N, C-alpha and C positions, 0 to 999 in steps of 0.2 A: 514509566513516564506518564504523567498526567497532562493532558492537553486541554486547554480551554479555548473556545473560539469566539472571536469578536469580529463580526463581519467576515472579510476575506482572509485577513491575516490571523493565524492561530496564535494564542497566547500560550507559551510553552514554559512549564516549570522545570528546572533542572532537578532531577530526582535520583538521589543515591548514586550519582555518577559525577564525573568531573572532567577536567582537561588533563590529558597526559596521564590518566590513571589516578590523579589526586582527587579525593572526595571534596567537592565544593559545597554541596547542599543536598538535603534529602527532603522528601515530601510524602504526603499521604493523599488520599482522595480529595481532601478539601484544600490543598495547596501546599506551599512550602512550609517546612519547619526547620529549626536549627539542626544541622548535621553534627554539631559538636566539634567541628574542625574549623579553625579560623582560617580566613584567607589572608595570611600575612606574607611578608616578603619571602620567608623560608619556604612556605607552601608553594608560592608562585615559582620560586627558583627550582624547586624539586619537580614541578610539573612542566617546567620549560615555558612558562607563560610570562610575557613581559607586557609593558604598557601598550606597546603597539598592537599586540594580539588582542588585548582587551578593547582597545579602541575599534579594531576591526570587527569585533563581536558586538559592537554597539553598547558596551557596558561603560558606565561612567560612575563618578564618585557618588552620585545620588542613589545608586543601586547597591552600594556597600553599606552594611549596617553593623557598626561596632566591630569591624574587622572580619565580618562574615559576608559571603555572597548569599543574599537572601533570595529574591526572585528577580528574574530577568525577563522582561517582555521583549521577545525577539520578533522582528517584523517579518513574519513568514518564514523564519528559519528555525532549525533545531540545533541546539548545542548540547552535545553529550559525549560520552566516551566512545568515540568512533564516528566521525561525521559521515553523513549519508553520501557525500560526494567523494569520500576517501576510499581507502582500500577495505578489504574484508574486515568487519569488526570481530572482536573477540567473542567467543561463544557465551561468555558470562554476562554480556551486557543485556539490558532490557530492551523493550520495544521502543522504536522511534518512528514517528510518522508525521508528515506535514502536508499541507496543500497550499497552493498559490495560483494566481492567474498564470496563464501560460507564458513562460519566459520567451523572449524573442528567439532563442536557439531552438526551443521546442516547437514553436510555430513554424520555423523554417523546416524542421524535420517532417512536420505533418502536412504542410501545404502542398497540395497536389499528390499526396500519397494517401494517408488515411482520411484527410479532409480536403474538400474542394468546393467551389461555388455550387450552390444548389443543395448542399446537405441540410438536413432539417434543424441543425443547431450551428450557430456561428462559433468561431474560435473564442470570442469573448465570453461565451457561455460555458466554457470548459475550464477545468482545473487540472493542474499538474500535481500528482501525488508522489511522494517518496515514502516507501513502506519497508520496514525491516521485517524479515520473515525467516523461518527455519527452512532449510533445504533438505532434499532427499539424502544429502551427504551427511546430515546431522550437524551441519554448521549453520551459522547465522549469516544471512546475506541481505543486501539492500536492493530493493527493486523499485520500479517506477510504473506509473499508470496514469491514464487520463480518463476522467469521468466528468459528468455534468457538474458544474459548480454547486448547484443546490443539493446534490447528494454527497458531496465530498466529505463533510464531517461524519456522516453515518458510515461511509465506506472506511474511513480511517478507524473508526470505532470497531467495525467488524474485524479488520485485520489485526487490531490489537488483541481481540478475543482469540483469533486463530494463533497468534504468536504465543499468547499465554498458555494455550492448549498444546503448543508444540506441534501443530498441524504442519506437515511438510509441503512446501510449494517448490516445484522443480525449477522454475525460472519465472521472472516477472519483468518483461521488457515491453516497450511500446511496439505495437503491431507494425509500425513503420520500419522497424529493423528487418521485417520480413516482406517489405514492399507492400504492406497492407493486404497481403495474401493470406486469407484465413486458413487455407489448407497448410501452407508452410508454417504458420504460427502454431497450429495444432500439432503438426508433425514434430515440432521442436519442443512440444509439451509446455508451451508458453501460456502463462496466466495473463490475460489482458482484458481490456474493457472497451474504450471507444474505438470504433472503426466504422466509417460511413460506407456501408455496403448493403447489399440486398440480403433478405432473409434466405437461409439455406433452402434451396429448392423452390424459391418463389421470386416475385418481382417487387414486392413492397420493401420499404426500408426495414432493416433489422433493428431491434431495440438498441443494439450497439451503436447505431447511427445517432442516437439521442444521448449517449453517454450514461445511460442508466441500466446497463446490463454488464455482467462480468462472467467470463469463462475461466474456470480454475482446473489446472492439471488435466488437459484434454485427453491424454493417453489413458490415465487411470479412470477418467470419467467421460467416456465417449458419447457422441451423438449416435443414437440407434433408431433406425426406422426400417422395419422389415428386415431385409438382408443387408441394408446399408449400415456400415459402421465407420464413423469419422472421428478421429483419424484411423486408418486401417490398423495401426499399431495398437489401438485400443481393443481389438477383437478379444484378446486374452483377458480383458476386464469386463466382459459382458455378463459374466456370472457374478451378480452383485452379492450373492450369499458368501462368496469367497472374499472376505474383506481383507485388504492388504493396505500398506501405507500409502497415503495420498489419495485414497478413495473417499468419496463422499457418499454416505448412506443416510437413510431417514433417521432422524432423531440424534444425529451426531453433533459435535461441536460446531461444524460448519453450517449445517441447516439451522441449528438453534440461533447462531449469531445473525444470520440473515432474517430469520423469523422475527427476531427482536426489532429489526428496523422495517418490518412489513414487506420484505421482498419475497418472491416466490421462487421455488426451485424447479428446474426443468425435469428432475427425476420424478416429479409428480404429474407430468403431462400424461394424457391418456392415449392420444393417437401416435405418439412417439415418445422416446426418452432422450433427454438432453442432460445427462448427469453432470456435466461441467458448468451448466448455465444457471445463473441467478439474474432476476430482473425485477425492477420496481413494480411494473404493471402486470407481471405474470405472463408476459408473452416472450 
């Protein structure tokens, strides 16, 4: 899937996928191109698509070109084979990612949990992301994340690179599902970003409080300082020469993707090692 961004709402091209398994359109890096399959009544019937469904997807006659679905500009949504808010997608589908201002339901989940009055960034400065990723089980899953709005396009681009590289991510849920308890989130091997909290072992705000830091697969990529390993289940992964699935090592696809957007990896820290951690300002 190729995503173009215009302000807050992403412009999403439908790429080599469709509704109900029917191919509607295909695209390349420059935008949509004809898939060679017309969007006619028979195609719609086979896909189980009716006029009401098209209306709900904000598609109208102006978007149909000579019986083909050309390009659909969706207002902050993604339409492809396996919606992000549906069940597990088929393993054959491609990457899907989106970002938007925090929906009311997400604000309610976060307020008083991962965010509260006095945090260094307001709720209006944050973005809600839906990101498709490979799991440790070899299947494709849809995850969620909150980051600073200004870094949202770059973060979506990074996770598209990780999807294409088939890098496995154990789980991706908001830290609010763990009561904003970083230890609980790490123990669950949860990949997450925003959490208004203090830095580990200190009193200042963590970079996660600003929404421009991400922790990935904490068990396979633990925080190590002296004899302290967090989460404790990551102890068996402190030997970084023994590279196993979901581990992040220097020069791999994960560090390369974050390098490309100018973020720094915690595995390069000198006084400690935070192998799960990436941040925009290097802290």
